[in-house]
DSSP file (Angstrom, degrees, kcal/mol; ACC not computed):
  #  RESIDUE AA STRUCTURE BP1 BP2  ACC     N-H-->O    O-->H-N    N-H-->O    O-->H-N    TCO  KAPPA ALPHA  PHI   PSI    X-CA   Y-CA   Z-CA
    1    1 A X     >        0   0    0      0, 0.0     4,-1.7     0, 0.0     5,-0.1   0.000 360.0 360.0 360.0 -37.3   -9.9  224.4  -54.3
    2    2 A X  H  >  +     0   0    0      1,-0.2     4,-2.1     2,-0.2     5,-0.1   0.849 360.0  55.9 -68.9 -30.6   -9.0  224.4  -50.6
    3    3 A X  H  > S+     0   0    0      1,-0.2     4,-2.0     2,-0.2    -1,-0.2   0.884 106.7  49.2 -66.8 -38.0   -7.6  220.9  -50.9
    4    4 A X  H  > S+     0   0    0      2,-0.2     4,-2.2     1,-0.2    -1,-0.2   0.887 109.3  52.1 -65.2 -41.2   -5.3  222.1  -53.7
    5    5 A X  H  X S+     0   0    0     -4,-1.7     4,-2.4     2,-0.2    -2,-0.2   0.890 108.6  51.4 -65.0 -41.7   -4.1  225.0  -51.5
    6    6 A X  H  X S+     0   0    0     -4,-2.1     4,-2.2     1,-0.2    -1,-0.2   0.907 109.4  49.3 -60.8 -44.1   -3.4  222.6  -48.7
    7    7 A X  H  X S+     0   0    0     -4,-2.0     4,-2.5     1,-0.2    -2,-0.2   0.898 111.1  50.7 -62.0 -42.6   -1.3  220.4  -51.0
    8    8 A X  H  X S+     0   0    0     -4,-2.2     4,-2.5     2,-0.2    -2,-0.2   0.913 111.1  47.5 -64.1 -43.3    0.6  223.4  -52.2
    9    9 A X  H  X S+     0   0    0     -4,-2.4     4,-2.1     2,-0.2    -1,-0.2   0.882 112.1  49.5 -68.4 -36.4    1.4  224.6  -48.7
   10   10 A X  H  X S+     0   0    0     -4,-2.2     4,-2.2     2,-0.2    -2,-0.2   0.904 111.6  50.1 -67.7 -41.5    2.5  221.1  -47.6
   11   11 A X  H  X S+     0   0    0     -4,-2.5     4,-2.4     2,-0.2    -2,-0.2   0.915 110.8  48.5 -61.4 -44.8    4.8  220.9  -50.7
   12   12 A X  H  X S+     0   0    0     -4,-2.5     4,-2.5     1,-0.2    -2,-0.2   0.903 110.8  50.9 -61.7 -42.4    6.3  224.3  -49.9
   13   13 A X  H  X S+     0   0    0     -4,-2.1     4,-1.9     2,-0.2    -2,-0.2   0.904 111.3  48.4 -64.0 -40.4    6.9  223.3  -46.3
   14   14 A X  H  X S+     0   0    0     -4,-2.2     4,-2.3     2,-0.2    -2,-0.2   0.904 112.6  48.2 -65.4 -41.9    8.6  220.1  -47.4
   15   15 A X  H  X S+     0   0    0     -4,-2.4     4,-2.5     1,-0.2    -2,-0.2   0.892 110.6  50.3 -65.9 -39.4   10.8  221.9  -49.9
   16   16 A X  H  X S+     0   0    0     -4,-2.5     4,-2.2     2,-0.2    -1,-0.2   0.873 111.3  49.4 -63.6 -38.7   11.8  224.6  -47.4
   17   17 A X  H  X S+     0   0    0     -4,-1.9     4,-2.7     2,-0.2    -2,-0.2   0.929 111.4  48.2 -67.1 -44.8   12.7  221.8  -44.9
   18   18 A X  H  X S+     0   0    0     -4,-2.3     4,-2.0     1,-0.2    -2,-0.2   0.919 111.7  50.6 -62.4 -42.1   14.8  220.0  -47.5
   19   19 A X  H  X S+     0   0    0     -4,-2.5     4,-0.6     1,-0.2    -1,-0.2   0.921 112.0  47.7 -59.9 -42.3   16.5  223.3  -48.4
   20   20 A X  H >< S+     0   0    0     -4,-2.2     3,-0.6     1,-0.2    -2,-0.2   0.906 112.9  48.2 -66.0 -40.1   17.3  224.0  -44.7
   21   21 A X  H 3< S+     0   0    0     -4,-2.7    -1,-0.2     1,-0.2    -2,-0.2   0.804 116.6  41.3 -71.4 -29.7   18.6  220.5  -44.1
   22   22 A X  H 3< S+     0   0    0     -4,-2.0    -1,-0.2    -5,-0.2    -2,-0.2   0.369  83.6 121.6-103.3   6.0   20.9  220.4  -47.2
   23   23 A X    X<  -     0   0    0     -4,-0.6     3,-1.6    -3,-0.6    -3,-0.0  -0.469  69.3-126.4 -70.7 140.9   22.2  224.0  -46.9
   24   24 A X  T 3  S+     0   0    0      1,-0.3    -1,-0.1    -2,-0.2    -4,-0.0   0.863 110.6  45.2 -53.6 -39.0   26.0  224.2  -46.6
   25   25 A X  T 3  S+     0   0    0      2,-0.0    -1,-0.3     3,-0.0     3,-0.1   0.488  97.9  98.4 -88.0  -2.0   25.7  226.3  -43.4
   26   26 A X  S <  S-     0   0    0     -3,-1.6    -5,-0.1     1,-0.2     3,-0.1  -0.198  88.3 -74.6 -79.8 175.2   23.1  224.1  -41.8
   27   27 A X        -     0   0    0     -7,-0.1    -1,-0.2     1,-0.1    -4,-0.1  -0.393  58.8 -97.7 -69.3 146.2   23.5  221.4  -39.3
   28   28 A X     >  -     0   0    0      1,-0.1     4,-2.0    -3,-0.1     5,-0.2  -0.199  30.0-113.8 -61.7 154.3   24.9  218.2  -40.5
   29   29 A X  H  > S+     0   0    0      1,-0.2     4,-2.8     2,-0.2     5,-0.2   0.889 115.3  56.0 -58.9 -41.2   22.5  215.3  -41.4
   30   30 A X  H  > S+     0   0    0      1,-0.2     4,-2.4     2,-0.2    -1,-0.2   0.898 105.9  50.4 -59.2 -42.9   23.8  213.2  -38.5
   31   31 A X  H  > S+     0   0    0      2,-0.2     4,-2.0     1,-0.2    -1,-0.2   0.900 113.1  46.3 -62.5 -43.1   23.1  215.9  -35.9
   32   32 A X  H  X S+     0   0    0     -4,-2.0     4,-2.4     2,-0.2    -2,-0.2   0.895 111.6  50.9 -70.2 -37.2   19.5  216.3  -37.3
   33   33 A X  H  X S+     0   0    0     -4,-2.8     4,-2.3     2,-0.2    -2,-0.2   0.897 111.0  49.3 -60.8 -42.4   19.0  212.5  -37.4
   34   34 A X  H  X S+     0   0    0     -4,-2.4     4,-2.5    -5,-0.2    -1,-0.2   0.882 110.6  49.1 -65.8 -38.7   20.2  212.2  -33.8
   35   35 A X  H  X S+     0   0    0     -4,-2.0     4,-2.5     2,-0.2    -2,-0.2   0.906 112.2  48.8 -69.1 -41.2   17.9  215.0  -32.6
   36   36 A X  H  X S+     0   0    0     -4,-2.4     4,-2.1     2,-0.2    -2,-0.2   0.892 112.2  48.9 -60.3 -41.6   14.9  213.4  -34.4
   37   37 A X  H  X S+     0   0    0     -4,-2.3     4,-2.6     2,-0.2     5,-0.2   0.930 111.9  48.6 -66.1 -46.2   15.7  210.0  -32.9
   38   38 A X  H  X S+     0   0    0     -4,-2.5     4,-2.3     1,-0.2    -2,-0.2   0.905 111.6  49.1 -61.2 -41.0   16.0  211.5  -29.4
   39   39 A X  H  <>S+     0   0    0     -4,-2.5     5,-2.5     2,-0.2     6,-0.4   0.900 111.8  50.6 -64.7 -40.0   12.7  213.4  -29.8
   40   40 A X  H ><5S+     0   0    0     -4,-2.1     3,-1.1    -5,-0.2    -2,-0.2   0.940 112.6  43.7 -63.7 -48.3   11.1  210.2  -30.9
   41   41 A X  H 3<5S+     0   0    0     -4,-2.6    21,-0.2     1,-0.3    -1,-0.2   0.873 113.5  50.4 -71.0 -34.6   12.3  208.0  -28.1
   42   42 A X  T 3<5S-     0   0    0     -4,-2.3    -1,-0.3    -5,-0.2    -2,-0.2   0.315 111.6-120.4 -88.5  13.3   11.5  210.6  -25.4
   43   43 A X  T X 5 +     0   0    0     -3,-1.1     3,-1.0    14,-0.2    -3,-0.2   0.908  49.1 165.3  56.8  51.8    8.0  211.1  -26.8
   44   44 A X  T 3 <S+     0   0    0     -5,-2.5    -4,-0.1     1,-0.2     4,-0.1   0.774  76.4  51.3 -67.7 -23.4    8.4  214.8  -27.6
   45   45 A X  T 3  S+     0   0    0     -6,-0.4    -1,-0.2    -5,-0.1     2,-0.1   0.464  88.1 105.1 -88.6  -3.8    5.2  214.5  -29.7
   46   46 A X  S <  S-     0   0    0     -3,-1.0     2,-0.7     1,-0.1     8,-0.1  -0.404  85.5 -95.3 -81.4 159.0    3.1  212.8  -27.0
   47   47 A X    >   -     0   0    0      1,-0.2     3,-1.1    -2,-0.1     7,-0.4  -0.617  32.0-163.7 -73.4 110.8    0.3  214.6  -25.1
   48   48 A X  T 3  S+     0   0    0     -2,-0.7    -1,-0.2     1,-0.3     3,-0.1   0.629  82.6  68.2 -75.8 -15.0    2.0  215.8  -21.9
   49   49 A X  T 3  S+     0   0    0      1,-0.2     2,-0.6     2,-0.1    -1,-0.3   0.620  94.6  60.9 -79.6 -11.8   -1.4  216.4  -20.2
   50   50 A X    <>  -     0   0    0     -3,-1.1     4,-2.4     1,-0.1    -1,-0.2  -0.906  69.4-171.6-113.1 100.6   -2.1  212.7  -20.1
   51   51 A X  H  > S+     0   0    0     -2,-0.6     4,-2.7     1,-0.2     5,-0.3   0.822  82.4  54.8 -68.1 -28.5    0.7  211.2  -18.0
   52   52 A X  H  > S+     0   0    0      2,-0.2     4,-2.5     1,-0.2     5,-0.3   0.949 111.0  44.0 -69.2 -45.2   -0.3  207.6  -18.9
   53   53 A X  H  > S+     0   0    0      2,-0.2     4,-2.4     1,-0.2     5,-0.2   0.930 115.3  50.6 -60.9 -46.6   -0.1  208.2  -22.6
   54   54 A X  H  X S+     0   0    0     -4,-2.4     4,-2.1    -7,-0.4    -2,-0.2   0.959 116.5  37.9 -58.7 -54.9    3.2  210.1  -22.2
   55   55 A X  H  X S+     0   0    0     -4,-2.7     4,-2.9     2,-0.2     5,-0.2   0.873 115.1  53.7 -69.9 -36.9    5.0  207.5  -20.1
   56   56 A X  H  X S+     0   0    0     -4,-2.5     4,-2.7    -5,-0.3    -1,-0.2   0.909 109.9  48.8 -62.2 -40.0    3.5  204.5  -22.0
   57   57 A X  H  X S+     0   0    0     -4,-2.4     4,-2.4    -5,-0.3     5,-0.2   0.929 112.8  47.3 -66.8 -44.4    4.8  206.1  -25.2
   58   58 A X  H  X S+     0   0    0     -4,-2.1     4,-2.4    -5,-0.2    -2,-0.2   0.949 114.7  45.8 -60.1 -49.4    8.3  206.6  -23.7
   59   59 A X  H  X S+     0   0    0     -4,-2.9     4,-2.7     1,-0.2     5,-0.2   0.917 114.6  47.7 -66.0 -43.1    8.5  203.1  -22.3
   60   60 A X  H  X S+     0   0    0     -4,-2.7     4,-1.9    -5,-0.2    -1,-0.2   0.893 114.0  45.8 -66.7 -38.7    7.2  201.5  -25.6
   61   61 A X  H  X S+     0   0    0     -4,-2.4     4,-2.0    -5,-0.2    -1,-0.2   0.865 113.5  50.1 -71.1 -35.0    9.6  203.5  -27.8
   62   62 A X  H  X S+     0   0    0     -4,-2.4     4,-2.5    -5,-0.2    -2,-0.2   0.927 111.4  47.8 -67.7 -43.9   12.5  202.8  -25.5
   63   63 A X  H  X S+     0   0    0     -4,-2.7     4,-2.6     1,-0.2    -2,-0.2   0.883 111.1  51.6 -61.4 -39.0   11.8  199.1  -25.4
   64   64 A X  H  X S+     0   0    0     -4,-1.9     4,-2.4    -5,-0.2    -1,-0.2   0.900 109.7  49.7 -62.1 -41.1   11.5  199.1  -29.2
   65   65 A X  H  X S+     0   0    0     -4,-2.0     4,-2.0     2,-0.2    -2,-0.2   0.916 112.2  47.9 -64.1 -46.0   14.9  200.8  -29.5
   66   66 A X  H  X S+     0   0    0     -4,-2.5     4,-2.4     2,-0.2    -2,-0.2   0.891 112.3  48.6 -62.2 -41.3   16.5  198.3  -27.1
   67   67 A X  H  X S+     0   0    0     -4,-2.6     4,-2.6     2,-0.2    -2,-0.2   0.916 110.7  51.1 -67.5 -39.9   15.0  195.3  -29.0
   68   68 A X  H  X S+     0   0    0     -4,-2.4     4,-1.9     2,-0.2    -2,-0.2   0.872 111.3  47.5 -63.2 -37.5   16.2  196.8  -32.3
   69   69 A X  H  X S+     0   0    0     -4,-2.0     4,-2.6     2,-0.2    -1,-0.2   0.914 111.5  52.3 -69.0 -44.0   19.8  197.2  -31.0
   70   70 A X  H  X S+     0   0    0     -4,-2.4     4,-2.5     1,-0.2    -2,-0.2   0.916 109.9  47.7 -59.3 -43.4   19.6  193.6  -29.6
   71   71 A X  H  X S+     0   0    0     -4,-2.6     4,-2.3     2,-0.2    -1,-0.2   0.883 110.4  52.7 -66.1 -37.1   18.6  192.3  -33.0
   72   72 A X  H  X S+     0   0    0     -4,-1.9     4,-2.3     2,-0.2    -2,-0.2   0.916 110.9  46.3 -60.4 -44.8   21.3  194.2  -34.7
   73   73 A X  H  X S+     0   0    0     -4,-2.6     4,-2.8     2,-0.2    -2,-0.2   0.913 112.4  50.4 -62.9 -43.0   23.9  192.8  -32.4
   74   74 A X  H  X S+     0   0    0     -4,-2.5     4,-2.9     1,-0.2    -2,-0.2   0.888 109.8  51.0 -59.5 -42.0   22.5  189.3  -32.9
   75   75 A X  H  X S+     0   0    0     -4,-2.3     4,-2.1     2,-0.2    -2,-0.2   0.897 110.7  47.8 -71.4 -41.5   22.6  189.7  -36.6
   76   76 A X  H  X S+     0   0    0     -4,-2.3     4,-2.1     2,-0.2    -2,-0.2   0.946 113.5  48.7 -60.6 -46.8   26.3  190.8  -36.5
   77   77 A X  H  X S+     0   0    0     -4,-2.8     4,-1.0     1,-0.2    -2,-0.2   0.942 113.3  46.6 -60.0 -46.6   27.1  187.9  -34.2
   78   78 A X  H  < S+     0   0    0     -4,-2.9    -1,-0.2     1,-0.2     3,-0.2   0.863 113.4  49.2 -64.9 -35.8   25.3  185.4  -36.5
   79   79 A X  H  < S+     0   0    0     -4,-2.1    -1,-0.2     1,-0.2    -2,-0.2   0.815 116.7  40.6 -74.2 -31.3   27.0  186.8  -39.7
   80   80 A X  H  < S+     0   0    0     -4,-2.1    -1,-0.2    -5,-0.2     2,-0.2   0.479  85.5 115.7 -99.7   0.3   30.5  186.7  -38.3
   81   81 A X     <  -     0   0    0     -4,-1.0     2,-0.2    -3,-0.2    -3,-0.0  -0.492  67.0-124.8 -65.1 130.9   30.2  183.4  -36.5
   82   82 A X              0   0    0     -2,-0.2    -1,-0.1     1,-0.2    -2,-0.1  -0.555 360.0 360.0 -82.1 144.8   32.6  180.9  -38.0
   83   83 A X              0   0    0     -2,-0.2    -1,-0.2     0, 0.0    -2,-0.0   0.379 360.0 360.0 142.5 360.0   31.2  177.7  -39.2
């Protein structure tokens, strides 16, 4: 029974978030996506009491972001190259 209650609470939380994000007066999707991306790269969810975990998370996520951008640039270059 407790498991069902947990599922219901999770479902309600998700529905409330969707309603907030899609409300006409709410922040635009792009703004929310940019904030989520910034929080992810800056390791906002990492344990700040452990400096090694915090900085390793930040460095790893930043390197991943840089590599993803590099791959995207390479893909555009390869797709637009004449030949």
